[in-house]
C-alpha positions as a Markdown table, in Angstrom:
| # | Residue | x | y | z |
|---|---|---|---|---|
| 1 | Unk | 81.9 | 69.9 | 77.3 |
| 2 | Unk | 80.6 | 69.9 | 80.5 |
| 3 | Unk | 79.3 | 72.7 | 82.4 |
| 4 | Unk | 77.9 | 73.5 | 85.6 |
| 5 | Unk | 78.7 | 75.2 | 89.1 |
| 6 | Unk | 80.3 | 72.6 | 90.9 |
| 7 | Unk | 83.9 | 72.3 | 89.9 |
| 8 | Unk | 84.5 | 69.3 | 91.9 |
| 9 | Unk | 81.9 | 67.7 | 90.4 |
| 10 | Unk | 83.0 | 68.5 | 86.8 |
| 11 | Unk | 86.4 | 67.3 | 88.1 |
| 12 | Unk | 85.0 | 64.3 | 89.2 |
| 13 | Unk | 83.0 | 63.4 | 86.1 |
| 14 | Unk | 85.9 | 64.2 | 83.8 |
| 15 | Unk | 87.8 | 61.8 | 85.7 |
| 16 | Unk | 85.2 | 59.0 | 85.3 |
| 17 | Unk | 84.6 | 59.5 | 82.0 |
| 18 | Unk | 88.2 | 59.8 | 80.8 |
| 19 | Unk | 89.0 | 56.5 | 82.7 |
| 20 | Unk | 86.6 | 54.8 | 79.6 |
| 21 | Unk | 88.6 | 56.6 | 76.7 |
| 22 | Unk | 86.4 | 59.8 | 76.7 |
| 23 | Unk | 87.9 | 63.0 | 75.5 |
| 24 | Unk | 86.2 | 65.4 | 78.1 |
| 25 | Unk | 86.5 | 68.9 | 78.7 |
| 26 | Unk | 84.8 | 71.4 | 81.7 |
| 27 | Unk | 84.1 | 74.9 | 82.0 |
| 28 | Unk | 82.7 | 76.2 | 85.0 |
| 29 | Unk | 79.4 | 78.4 | 84.6 |
| 30 | Unk | 76.4 | 78.9 | 85.9 |
| 31 | Unk | 73.4 | 78.3 | 83.4 |
| 32 | Unk | 71.1 | 81.0 | 84.5 |
| 33 | Unk | 73.4 | 83.7 | 82.8 |
| 34 | Unk | 73.7 | 84.2 | 79.3 |
| 35 | Unk | 77.2 | 85.1 | 79.2 |
| 36 | Unk | 78.0 | 81.7 | 81.0 |
| 37 | Unk | 76.2 | 80.2 | 77.6 |
| 38 | Unk | 78.4 | 81.9 | 75.3 |
| 39 | Unk | 81.5 | 80.6 | 77.2 |
| 40 | Unk | 80.6 | 77.3 | 76.8 |
| 41 | Unk | 79.6 | 77.0 | 73.5 |
| 42 | Unk | 82.7 | 79.2 | 72.4 |
| 43 | Unk | 85.1 | 77.1 | 74.5 |
| 44 | Unk | 83.3 | 74.0 | 72.9 |
| 45 | Unk | 83.9 | 75.1 | 69.2 |
| 46 | Unk | 87.8 | 76.1 | 70.1 |
| 47 | Unk | 88.3 | 73.0 | 71.3 |
| 48 | Unk | 86.3 | 70.7 | 68.8 |
| 49 | Unk | 85.6 | 72.4 | 66.1 |
| 50 | Unk | 82.1 | 71.8 | 65.8 |
| 51 | Unk | 78.9 | 71.3 | 67.9 |
| 52 | Unk | 76.3 | 68.4 | 66.8 |
| 53 | Unk | 74.9 | 67.8 | 70.3 |
| 54 | Unk | 73.2 | 69.7 | 73.5 |
| 55 | Unk | 72.1 | 68.3 | 76.3 |
| 56 | Unk | 70.2 | 70.5 | 78.5 |
| 57 | Unk | 70.0 | 68.9 | 82.4 |
| 58 | Unk | 70.7 | 71.3 | 84.5 |
| 59 | Unk | 67.9 | 72.3 | 87.0 |
| 60 | Unk | 67.7 | 73.4 | 90.6 |
| 61 | Unk | 64.4 | 73.5 | 92.8 |
| 62 | Unk | 63.1 | 73.0 | 96.3 |
| 63 | Unk | 60.6 | 69.7 | 95.8 |
| 64 | Unk | 58.0 | 69.3 | 98.8 |
| 65 | Unk | 57.1 | 73.2 | 98.8 |
| 66 | Unk | 53.2 | 74.0 | 98.1 |
| 67 | Unk | 52.0 | 76.4 | 96.0 |
| 68 | Unk | 51.4 | 78.8 | 98.8 |
| 69 | Unk | 54.6 | 78.8 | 100.2 |
| 70 | Unk | 56.4 | 79.3 | 97.4 |
| 71 | Unk | 59.0 | 82.2 | 97.9 |
| 72 | Unk | 60.4 | 84.5 | 95.1 |
| 73 | Unk | 63.9 | 82.9 | 95.6 |
| 74 | Unk | 62.4 | 79.5 | 95.2 |
| 75 | Unk | 60.7 | 80.6 | 92.0 |
| 76 | Unk | 63.6 | 82.5 | 90.5 |
| 77 | Unk | 65.9 | 79.9 | 91.3 |
| 78 | Unk | 63.9 | 76.9 | 89.3 |
| 79 | Unk | 62.6 | 78.7 | 86.4 |
| 80 | Unk | 66.4 | 80.5 | 85.6 |
| 81 | Unk | 68.1 | 76.9 | 86.1 |
| 82 | Unk | 65.9 | 75.0 | 84.1 |
| 83 | Unk | 64.0 | 77.3 | 81.5 |
| 84 | Unk | 66.0 | 80.2 | 81.2 |
| 85 | Unk | 69.0 | 78.1 | 81.1 |
| 86 | Unk | 67.5 | 76.4 | 78.1 |
| 87 | Unk | 66.6 | 79.7 | 76.8 |
| 88 | Unk | 70.1 | 80.6 | 76.6 |
| 89 | Unk | 72.1 | 78.0 | 75.2 |
| 90 | Unk | 69.9 | 76.7 | 72.6 |
| 91 | Unk | 70.3 | 80.0 | 70.4 |
| 92 | Unk | 73.9 | 80.0 | 70.8 |
| 93 | Unk | 74.0 | 76.7 | 69.6 |
| 94 | Unk | 72.0 | 77.3 | 66.6 |
| 95 | Unk | 74.6 | 79.2 | 64.4 |
| 96 | Unk | 77.4 | 76.1 | 65.0 |
| 97 | Unk | 74.1 | 73.5 | 64.2 |
| 98 | Unk | 72.7 | 75.0 | 60.8 |
| 99 | Unk | 75.8 | 74.0 | 58.7 |
| 100 | Unk | 75.6 | 70.1 | 59.0 |
| 101 | Unk | 72.6 | 69.7 | 62.0 |
| 102 | Unk | 72.7 | 68.3 | 65.1 |
| 103 | Unk | 70.4 | 67.2 | 68.1 |
| 104 | Unk | 69.0 | 69.1 | 71.1 |
| 105 | Unk | 68.2 | 66.8 | 74.0 |
| 106 | Unk | 66.3 | 68.7 | 76.7 |
| 107 | Unk | 65.4 | 66.8 | 80.4 |
| 108 | Unk | 61.5 | 67.8 | 80.9 |
| 109 | Unk | 59.8 | 65.9 | 84.3 |
| 110 | Unk | 56.8 | 64.0 | 85.1 |
| 111 | Unk | 55.9 | 66.0 | 87.8 |
| 112 | Unk | 54.7 | 68.7 | 85.3 |
| 113 | Unk | 52.4 | 65.9 | 83.2 |
| 114 | Unk | 51.2 | 64.5 | 86.4 |
| 115 | Unk | 50.8 | 67.5 | 88.6 |
| 116 | Unk | 52.1 | 66.2 | 91.9 |
| 117 | Unk | 51.4 | 67.8 | 95.2 |
| 118 | Unk | 54.4 | 70.1 | 96.3 |
| 119 | Unk | 56.2 | 70.3 | 92.6 |
| 120 | Unk | 54.7 | 73.7 | 91.4 |
| 121 | Unk | 57.1 | 75.8 | 90.1 |
| 122 | Unk | 59.0 | 72.9 | 89.3 |
| 123 | Unk | 56.8 | 71.2 | 87.0 |
| 124 | Unk | 55.3 | 74.3 | 85.2 |
| 125 | Unk | 59.1 | 75.2 | 84.5 |
| 126 | Unk | 59.4 | 71.4 | 83.0 |
| 127 | Unk | 56.4 | 72.0 | 81.1 |
| 128 | Unk | 57.3 | 75.1 | 79.7 |
| 129 | Unk | 60.9 | 73.0 | 78.6 |
| 130 | Unk | 58.3 | 71.2 | 76.7 |
| 131 | Unk | 56.7 | 74.1 | 74.6 |
| 132 | Unk | 59.5 | 75.9 | 73.9 |
| 133 | Unk | 61.4 | 72.3 | 72.9 |
| 134 | Unk | 58.5 | 72.0 | 70.3 |
| 135 | Unk | 58.9 | 75.6 | 69.1 |
| 136 | Unk | 62.2 | 75.3 | 68.5 |
| 137 | Unk | 61.7 | 71.7 | 66.6 |
| 138 | Unk | 59.2 | 73.4 | 64.5 |
| 139 | Unk | 61.5 | 76.5 | 63.7 |
| 140 | Unk | 65.0 | 74.6 | 63.3 |
| 141 | Unk | 63.7 | 71.3 | 61.3 |
| 142 | Unk | 64.5 | 73.3 | 58.5 |
| 143 | Unk | 68.5 | 73.1 | 59.1 |
| 144 | Unk | 67.8 | 69.7 | 60.1 |
| 145 | Unk | 68.2 | 70.2 | 63.8 |
| 146 | Unk | 66.0 | 67.9 | 66.2 |
| 147 | Unk | 64.5 | 69.0 | 69.3 |
| 148 | Unk | 63.5 | 66.1 | 71.8 |
| 149 | Unk | 62.7 | 66.1 | 75.8 |
| 150 | Unk | 62.9 | 63.1 | 77.9 |
| 151 | Unk | 60.7 | 63.2 | 81.1 |
| 152 | Unk | 62.9 | 60.6 | 83.7 |
| 153 | Unk | 62.3 | 58.6 | 86.6 |
| 154 | Unk | 65.7 | 57.9 | 88.0 |
| 155 | Unk | 68.0 | 57.6 | 90.9 |
| 156 | Unk | 69.8 | 60.7 | 91.9 |
| 157 | Unk | 71.0 | 62.5 | 94.8 |
| 158 | Unk | 68.1 | 64.8 | 94.7 |
| 159 | Unk | 65.6 | 62.0 | 94.6 |
| 160 | Unk | 67.3 | 60.2 | 97.1 |
| 161 | Unk | 67.6 | 63.1 | 99.6 |
| 162 | Unk | 63.4 | 63.3 | 98.7 |
| 163 | Unk | 62.8 | 59.9 | 99.7 |
| 164 | Unk | 65.2 | 60.4 | 103.1 |
| 165 | Unk | 63.0 | 63.6 | 103.8 |
| 166 | Unk | 59.7 | 61.8 | 103.1 |
| 167 | Unk | 60.5 | 57.9 | 103.8 |
| 168 | Unk | 56.7 | 57.2 | 103.5 |
| 169 | Unk | 56.2 | 58.4 | 100.1 |
| 170 | Unk | 58.6 | 56.0 | 98.8 |
| 171 | Unk | 56.7 | 52.9 | 98.3 |
| 172 | Unk | 53.8 | 54.7 | 97.4 |
| 173 | Unk | 55.9 | 55.6 | 94.3 |
| 174 | Unk | 57.2 | 52.8 | 93.3 |
| 175 | Unk | 54.1 | 51.2 | 93.2 |
| 176 | Unk | 53.0 | 53.7 | 90.3 |
| 177 | Unk | 56.1 | 52.2 | 88.1 |
| 178 | Unk | 54.8 | 49.2 | 85.8 |
| 179 | Unk | 58.4 | 47.9 | 85.9 |
| 180 | Unk | 58.9 | 48.5 | 90.0 |
| 181 | Unk | 61.9 | 50.8 | 90.3 |
| 182 | Unk | 63.4 | 53.7 | 89.2 |
| 183 | Unk | 65.6 | 54.1 | 86.4 |
| 184 | Unk | 69.3 | 53.6 | 86.3 |
| 185 | Unk | 70.7 | 57.4 | 85.4 |
| 186 | Unk | 73.8 | 55.7 | 83.1 |
| 187 | Unk | 72.0 | 52.7 | 81.5 |
| 188 | Unk | 68.5 | 53.4 | 81.4 |
| 189 | Unk | 68.2 | 57.4 | 80.9 |
| 190 | Unk | 71.7 | 58.0 | 79.0 |
| 191 | Unk | 71.0 | 55.4 | 76.9 |
| 192 | Unk | 67.8 | 57.4 | 75.6 |
| 193 | Unk | 69.5 | 60.3 | 75.3 |
| 194 | Unk | 72.3 | 58.6 | 73.1 |
| 195 | Unk | 69.5 | 57.4 | 71.1 |
| 196 | Unk | 68.1 | 60.6 | 70.5 |
| 197 | Unk | 71.4 | 62.4 | 69.8 |
| 198 | Unk | 72.2 | 59.4 | 67.2 |
| 199 | Unk | 71.5 | 59.4 | 64.0 |
| 200 | Unk | 69.4 | 56.0 | 64.4 |
| 201 | Unk | 66.8 | 58.7 | 65.9 |
| 202 | Unk | 66.9 | 60.6 | 62.6 |
| 203 | Unk | 63.1 | 61.2 | 61.8 |
| 204 | Unk | 62.2 | 61.7 | 65.5 |
| 205 | Unk | 62.2 | 65.7 | 66.6 |
| 206 | Unk | 59.4 | 67.5 | 68.7 |
| 207 | Unk | 58.6 | 64.7 | 70.7 |
| 208 | Unk | 58.3 | 64.0 | 74.6 |
| 209 | Unk | 59.7 | 60.7 | 75.4 |
| 210 | Unk | 58.9 | 59.2 | 79.2 |
| 211 | Unk | 61.8 | 56.8 | 80.2 |
| 212 | Unk | 60.0 | 56.0 | 83.6 |
| 213 | Unk | 59.2 | 52.3 | 83.5 |
| 214 | Unk | 55.6 | 52.7 | 82.4 |
| 215 | Unk | 55.0 | 55.3 | 85.2 |
| 216 | Unk | 53.0 | 57.5 | 82.9 |
| 217 | Unk | 51.4 | 55.9 | 79.6 |
| 218 | Unk | 49.7 | 58.5 | 77.1 |
């Protein structure tokens, strides 16, 4: 079950995944609204009869804005799409995961860990997601529900646009990555999410995993 605001993107994703033999249903919604979370989970339960995995990947923001220049609109867009989207979806999914357990994978960001300039509210939102995820892991471990965070360094339309707008920062950014490249969303990042969603990671919860090619080593 895929949800998002852009119906065209949902349809493209469904066609692409469907061609690989995956049953895909889509529902248009806005993660910033609790009623959207209610509708998405209800639709998934009606279609599949169970809920095992929840991946919270939505995040809107305007990068490159210094803290003193942030507007109320910038702040609300970032916090509501990222943190509040998870605040709404996770508790709605909980009752359907309690009986058999499950895995929740939330997307964080290295920008919060590194404190990158121009990413103030974005980084703060992603760090808040880490705190929320650890609390959920503590509270819901008794139901065998695992909650983990991935912080990726990957190519995306947003990353491509950022480097197009700031070409001087591309080489400097890549030089910080031990493997010398940004990750591929499908083969690098998705593989980590699939691992955390699978039985192979049954004893991993409350963790933040940097899938970043060695950019950050803690």
